[in-house]
N, C-alpha and C positions, 0 to 999 in steps of 0.2 A: 462736365470734360470734356474736349472736342471730340472722342473717341464713340461716345455715348449719341454728341450732337451725330457724328456722321454714321451710326447706326441704324437713328431713325430716319436720317434723310434717306438712305441707303432703302430700308421700309418701304419707305413713303411710292419711292422712283418705284422699286419692284414693284406692289402693288398698282402701282400705275399699268407695267410695262403687259405686267399678267393677268389685266381687271376682265379682259375677253371671255379667259379660260377657266382661271383657278378667283371665285369670291373672297371674299379673305378670310371669314367663317372659316371656309374650308381648310385654315390651316390650324384650327384647332385639334385636339388628336380625334375624340370623337366625329368629325368628320370627315377626318383624312380616306374614307370611302369612298367619298364624290368623285374623290383625284382619280382612283381606280377606277371606277364605275366609266368615267368620262373617255380615261384614257381605252377600255377596251372594247368602247362605243367606238373610237375613230378606227379601232381594229390592233390596236397596239397586245402583239404579245404577253400579257404578264408574271412575270420571271422573277421570281421572288430572291431566289439566287444569284442570278447575275444583276439585280440591282443591291444584291447585299455587298457582291465583289467590286461591285462600280463605285460604293461607296465609301467603302474601305479603299481604293486605289485614291478616292479625292484626296481623301481624308488625312491617307500619307504624305500623297504633293504636297497637300496645303502646309502640312505642318514640315518637310522637308523644306522649302521653300520658305515658310515663316523663321524656318533655324538660317537658313544662309543670307537672309536681308537683318539677322539678330531681332524680330521682332518682341515684344514682351507678349505674357500669357493673353491680355487682354486683349489687344488688337487681334491677334489671333482665331480668339474668339468669335471675332466678332466678323469678323471675312469665311468663316466657318460658319456662323449663320444664316449669313449671305445665302454663299452658295448652296448652301442646303436647301432652304428655301427656295432655293428659281432653278432646283432642280425637277420639281412637280412640272413648274411651266416650259423646260423642255425637254420630257418627256411627252407631254399635249402636243407641243412643235413638231414633233416628231410624228406621231401618232396620226396627226391630223396632212404630215406630208406625205404620207402610206396612203392612207385615204382618199388623197385627192389626185394621185397619183391611179389609183387604180380604179375611181371616177373616170377619170379622162380614158385611161384603155379603156374599158366598160364600156363607154360611149362610143367610139370612134371605133371600135370591135363589131359592135352590134352594127351601126352604121355603115361601112364597108359589107359585113355580108349578108343584110339588107338587103342595099339597091343589089346585091351581084344576083341575087335570087328571085328581087323584081325584075331584074333582066334580061332572065333567063325563063321568068314563070310567067311576068305580068300580071298577079295576084297576092293582090294586099295582107292577104290573110292567110296566106303560105307560106307569103315571104315572110312574117313578122314570127309564123309557130315556127320553122325553123331558125330564125335566127337568135331566139332561145336559146338553144344548143352550145352559143358561143360566150354566155355571161351568167350573170347570176347574184343575190341581194338586192336591195333599194328595184335596179333598174330592168331584173328578169319580174319582181315583183308587178313593173308599171306597165310590162308588155303584157302578163299574163293580162291584167285589166284592162290593158285595150283590147285583146282580142277578143276578149269574153262579152266586150263593150261592139266592138264588131259584128260577132255572131248574134247578139241581140239586138241590131237595131240595123243594122248595114250602112253610119255614117261612116267614111272613113278618118275624113276633118276630125271629129267628135273621136275618135279611137288614137288617133295622134294629138290631141291634147295633151291627153292624160300622160304622153310621152313630154311632148315640148313646156307640157308646168311644170316638169324635173328637171328637163335643162334646158332650159328658155338660151342656146345659144342659136343663131342669126343659121347655121347652119343645117340644124334639127328642124327650124322653120325653113328655110328653101328644101328640106326635104318631102316634111309635109306637104306643104304649098304643091310643087312638081307630082308627085305621087297623087295626090289628093285630082290634080290635074289630067295626070295621063288616064288614070283609072273613069276621068266623065269624059274626057275627050278622045279618047284611045293614044296606047303608046307610043308611035311615032309621032303622032303631036309634040310630043318631048320629052322622045329620046335622046335629042342630044343637050338641051340641061340637065337629063338625069345625068349625061356622059362629066358633065362639067361638075354635078356634083359630087363625083369620083376623086377628081384633082384635088375641085376644095377640101375637101378634108386631108388625101393629102400632104393637102400647106400646109391643112390648120394642124395638123402631128407636127408635120416638121418642123413649122414656126413656133409650139408649145415646145416640144422636147429642146427645140435652140435657147428657146426662154428660160426654164427653164435648167438648161447646161452653164448658162451663165450664171442662174442665181447661185449656182453651187459651188461655180467656180472664182464668182464676189466670197460667197463664205470664207474657203479654203482659205485664198487671199487674207480678209480680214482674219480668222483663227493662226493662221504662218505670220501676219504683223504684229500679232500678238504676242506671241512665242519669242521674236526674234527683239521684241521692246524688252520684254523681262532678258533676256540673256542682254545685252545690253548694258542693260541697268546693273543685274550682278556685276560687271565688266567697271561700271564705273564705278561699284561701290569700292574696288577694288582699291581706287587712286583715292578716295573718301577716307577708305581706313588709315592713307600711311599720316594722314596729321587730327583726326580725329581718330574717338574711343566710339565706336558704334553703336557698344552696348547699353551707353547711357544716355546716349544721346537725343531725350523725347521728340523734336522737331523730327527728326530725322525717320522714327518714326511714325509720325502721323502724314508725314509729307509720302514715306514708300505703300503708308494702309491704303494712303485714298487714288496714292499709282496703284495699286494690283486690286480697289476697289473701280477703279476706272477700264481698266482693264477685262474682270468680270462680266463690266455694263455693254465691252463694245461686242466681249464674244456672245453675250445672249442677247441683243440686235442680230450681230452674223447668226443664229439662229433664224430669228424670227424671220428675215429673207427669205425661206424656204415653206412659212406655216399656210400662204396663202391657198386660194382654190386654181388647181391649175384651167379651168373653165374662164377664161377672163371675164370679171364685171361686166368690162363695157363691150365685151364682143353680144354683149347678152338683150335682150328686145324687151322684156320684161326685170 
């Protein structure tokens, strides 16, 4: 049957889209816990009641839409299967978005406070220690390791390598270079460069926020266009209904199913736009 072929093709596409986030075996009931672990690992708060309500609302929406398009039970079931199998991927993408947003906020906040403290104290150890109050998580652990390394060896460049290896952005690397230079040859020799670093960080934040804002705007526009497409399809259906019995025309059911499936995957790709790391790979040195 055509509808079974559509289901199999959609499952293959779904596995390809989500292969980076979800291993195919995770869809088996005994492995569902892996999806939860990955989501929580990215910082998503797991709320079973909220997820259950979302599941119910999506089910009701799909049933309503299927009824409006006179889809038979089999077509509706296929749509619901694909939709529900897509939900874990979207959850993980949203968790990645939150994680990368926090990661970017942490590293830029650290650099701003570190440079401010270094300009006033001209001491790397003190500046690192003071800056830990403004960060947490992996970055705080990296800074604490850098502080410990600096205390034990006195090697500023080596201690900063611990941070740079985790966040290899060129601005973090420049901060390492100029702070090391200032400690070796005196702050006055590097004062102008360090002040320029502050401007670079501000520009980095501004450019990144503009990029993310454009991505979110693009995602919302795609979602709006998908909604408008569904509404237009409903209006066109009224014209077809004037000379066709849409309850019994199987080709119409298959076409509508393919149309709704294409809208679904378009929506998926819209959410995929926001899953990437905010620290652009092209701006990293490693």
